[in-house]
C-alpha positions in Angstrom: 138.0 140.2 142.4 135.7 138.3 144.8 132.8 138.9 142.5 134.7 137.5 139.6 135.6 134.4 141.5 132.0 134.0 142.7 130.6 134.4 139.2 133.1 131.8 137.9 132.1 129.4 140.6 128.4 129.8 139.9 129.1 129.4 136.2 131.2 126.2 136.8 128.6 124.6 139.1 125.9 125.7 136.6 127.7 123.8 133.8 128.2 120.8 136.0 124.5 120.6 136.8 123.4 120.5 133.2 122.2 117.1 132.3 124.2 115.8 129.4 122.7 113.2 127.0 124.9 111.0 124.9 123.8 110.7 121.3 122.6 107.2 120.4 123.3 105.7 117.0 122.0 102.5 115.6 122.5 100.2 112.6 119.9 97.7 111.5 118.8 95.4 108.7 115.4 94.4 107.4 114.6 90.7 107.5 111.7 91.2 105.1 114.0 92.9 102.4 116.6 90.2 103.0 114.1 87.4 102.5 113.2 89.0 99.1 116.8 89.0 98.0 117.9 92.5 98.8 121.0 93.7 100.5 119.9 96.4 103.0 121.2 98.5 105.9 119.8 101.3 107.9 121.8 103.8 109.9 120.2 106.2 112.4 121.0 108.8 115.0 119.1 110.3 117.8 118.6 114.0 117.3 116.8 114.5 120.7 115.1 112.3 123.3 112.0 111.9 121.0 113.3 112.3 117.4 115.7 110.3 115.3 117.1 110.6 111.8 117.2 107.4 109.6 118.9 106.5 106.4 117.9 103.2 104.9 119.7 101.9 101.8 118.4 99.0 99.7 120.2 97.3 96.9 119.1 94.3 94.8 121.7 93.5 92.2 120.6 90.0 91.5 119.0 88.4 88.5 117.2 85.0 89.0 117.2 84.0 85.3 117.0 85.6 81.9 113.2 86.4 82.3 113.0 87.2 86.0 114.9 90.0 87.6 114.5 92.9 90.1 117.5 95.2 90.0 116.9 98.0 92.5 118.6 100.8 94.4 116.6 102.7 96.9 117.4 105.5 99.3 114.9 106.6 102.0 116.1 109.4 104.3 113.6 110.2 107.0 112.8 111.0 110.6 110.8 109.3 113.4 109.0 110.8 116.3 109.0 108.4 119.3 106.1 108.3 121.7 108.2 107.2 124.7 111.9 107.7 123.9 114.2 107.0 120.9 114.7 103.3 120.0 111.9 102.1 122.3 108.1 101.7 122.0 105.8 103.2 119.3 106.9 105.6 116.7 105.6 107.6 113.7 107.8 108.5 110.8 108.1 110.2 107.5 110.4 109.5 104.6 111.5 110.9 101.2 112.2 108.1 98.8 114.2 107.7 95.6 114.4 104.4 93.8 116.0 103.3 90.5 114.8 100.0 89.2 115.0 97.5 86.3 112.4 94.8 86.9 111.4 92.1 84.5 108.7 89.5 85.2 106.8 87.4 82.6 106.7 89.2 79.2 107.7 92.8 80.1 110.6 94.7 81.6 110.2 98.1 83.4 113.3 100.3 83.5 112.9 103.6 85.4 112.8 105.5 88.6 110.4 106.6 91.4 110.4 109.3 94.1 108.0 110.4 96.7 107.0 110.9 100.3 105.7 108.3 102.7 104.5 108.0 106.2 105.0 105.0 108.5 104.3 103.7 112.0 105.7 100.9 114.0 106.9 99.5 117.3 110.4 98.7 118.6 110.9 96.1 121.4 114.1 96.2 123.4 115.5 92.7 123.5 118.7 93.6 125.4 120.6 96.8 126.2 122.1 96.8 122.6 119.6 94.8 120.5 116.0 95.7 119.4 113.5 94.1 117.1 111.3 96.5 115.1 108.1 96.2 113.1 107.2 99.1 110.7 104.4 99.6 108.1 104.0 102.5 105.8 102.8 103.9 102.5 103.0 107.0 100.4 102.5 108.9 97.2 105.1 108.3 94.5 105.8 109.7 91.0 107.2 107.0 88.8 108.6 107.1 85.2 109.7 104.1 83.3 110.3 102.6 79.9 108.6 99.4 79.0 110.4 96.7 77.0 109.8 93.2 75.9 111.4 90.9 78.5 114.1 89.3 76.4 117.8 90.0 75.7 117.9 93.4 74.1 114.1 93.5 74.2 112.1 95.8 71.9 111.2 99.2 73.3 107.4 99.5 73.7 106.5 102.7 75.5 107.3 105.2 78.2 104.9 105.7 81.2 104.8 108.2 84.0 102.1 108.4 86.8 101.4 109.1 90.4 100.7 106.1 92.7 99.6 105.5 96.3 101.5 102.4 97.3 102.9 100.6 100.4 106.5 101.7 101.0 107.5 100.0 104.3 106.8 96.5 105.4 109.7 95.7 107.7 110.7 93.4 110.5 114.2 94.5 111.4 116.9 93.7 113.9 118.6 96.8 115.2 121.9 97.2 117.1 122.3 100.3 119.3 125.8 101.7 119.2 
């Protein structure tokens, strides 16, 4: 009986001595995307002390006029590895991207989708306990497929195109709120 009590006591003190880490979550918005007329939000969660999962959403439902529009929906789930600890300092990231677009500029309109993988790097500066400012740059390889139309109301179909492209995928200055 004494052994059982001793084992329970050791087990209880062992559990109490384990350092518990609270999970951190954040929500942010890109000032760069907002300046270009897109509604955007990025939710993230810390998986460990050095890794976080991110889910940015970008939606541009607006049309400037009959000839100029960029309608876009993009989803970029990804992960970041932090050199110091999550939500502070330098980081490197990788993202999978899916985008659906309908863009018309000048004489042509492109209606299609793109998907691919991108890599990024950046820096997060803690402003207060809850607020950060973040700079991120990245690029990746994307497969895109789109139909080309004349840029007018019910414009004539011209062709379909698909190709692989190496393009910039992240150019962000964001404010982030840590929950």
